[in-house]
C-alpha positions as CSV (number, residue, x, y, z in Angstrom):
1,M,-15.7,-62.5,-18.8
2,V,-16.0,-58.9,-20.2
3,F,-19.8,-59.4,-20.4
4,L,-19.9,-60.0,-16.5
5,L,-17.8,-57.4,-15.5
6,C,-19.7,-54.8,-17.6
7,A,-23.2,-56.5,-16.2
8,A,-21.5,-56.0,-12.3
9,T,-20.4,-52.2,-12.8
10,S,-23.7,-51.3,-13.9
11,L,-25.3,-53.2,-10.7
12,A,-22.5,-51.4,-8.7
13,C,-23.3,-48.2,-10.5
14,A,-27.1,-48.0,-10.0
15,V,-26.6,-49.2,-6.1
16,L,-24.6,-46.5,-5.4
17,L,-27.0,-44.1,-7.8
18,L,-29.6,-45.9,-4.9
19,R,-27.9,-45.5,-1.9
20,G,-27.7,-41.5,-3.0
21,Y,-30.8,-41.3,-3.4
22,A,-32.2,-42.7,-0.1
23,R,-29.8,-39.9,1.0
24,N,-30.3,-37.4,-0.3
25,R,-33.9,-37.2,-2.3
26,V,-32.6,-35.9,-5.3
27,R,-34.7,-37.3,-8.4
28,L,-31.7,-37.1,-10.5
29,L,-29.8,-39.7,-8.9
30,L,-33.6,-42.0,-9.1
31,W,-33.8,-41.2,-12.9
32,S,-29.9,-42.3,-13.3
33,S,-30.0,-45.1,-11.2
34,L,-33.6,-46.4,-13.2
35,C,-31.3,-46.6,-16.0
36,F,-28.3,-48.4,-14.9
37,V,-30.7,-51.5,-13.4
38,G,-32.1,-51.3,-17.7
39,L,-28.4,-51.0,-18.6
40,T,-27.7,-54.2,-15.8
41,V,-30.6,-55.9,-17.7
42,N,-29.7,-55.5,-21.0
43,N,-26.3,-56.8,-19.7
44,A,-27.1,-59.6,-18.1
45,L,-29.8,-60.5,-21.6
46,L,-26.1,-60.0,-22.7
47,V,-24.1,-62.4,-21.2
48,L,-27.4,-65.0,-21.8
49,D,-27.6,-64.2,-25.3
50,K,-23.4,-65.1,-26.3
51,L,-22.1,-67.2,-23.3
52,I,-25.4,-69.5,-21.8
53,L,-28.0,-69.7,-24.7
54,P,-25.9,-69.0,-27.5
55,G,-28.0,-71.0,-29.8
56,R,-31.2,-68.4,-28.7
57,D,-31.2,-65.0,-30.2
58,L,-32.0,-62.6,-27.6
59,L,-31.2,-59.3,-29.9
60,L,-34.2,-57.8,-29.9
61,F,-34.8,-58.0,-25.9
62,R,-31.7,-57.1,-25.5
63,N,-32.3,-53.9,-27.6
64,L,-35.7,-53.1,-25.8
65,S,-34.3,-52.9,-22.3
66,G,-31.5,-50.3,-23.2
67,F,-34.2,-48.6,-24.9
68,L,-36.6,-48.6,-21.9
69,A,-33.2,-47.7,-19.8
70,L,-32.1,-44.7,-21.9
71,A,-35.6,-43.9,-22.3
72,L,-36.2,-43.7,-18.3
73,L,-33.3,-40.9,-18.7
74,V,-34.1,-39.1,-21.1
75,Y,-37.9,-38.7,-19.2
76,G,-36.2,-38.2,-16.1
77,L,-33.9,-35.7,-17.2
78,V,-36.8,-33.6,-19.3
79,W,-39.6,-33.9,-16.3
80,D,-36.2,-32.5,-13.7
81,S,-35.5,-30.0,-15.9
82,E,-39.5,-27.9,-15.4
């Protein structure tokens, strides 16, 4: 249940940040929302890995999605600071 709640919370944050970006066009909101989309994928893979497909090892895909999500945020922070 906790894994599902984490995925739902990440999705809700991504949707709210995307709505904020659509309204204000602040690029930091875009990068943050893309990061939360990646974290939603990460949490969905966690649910798949632990609950639905316990025999499969999705650790590499989970780590890759988390890394890409945070890399997007860091890139956005560095790019918008200039």
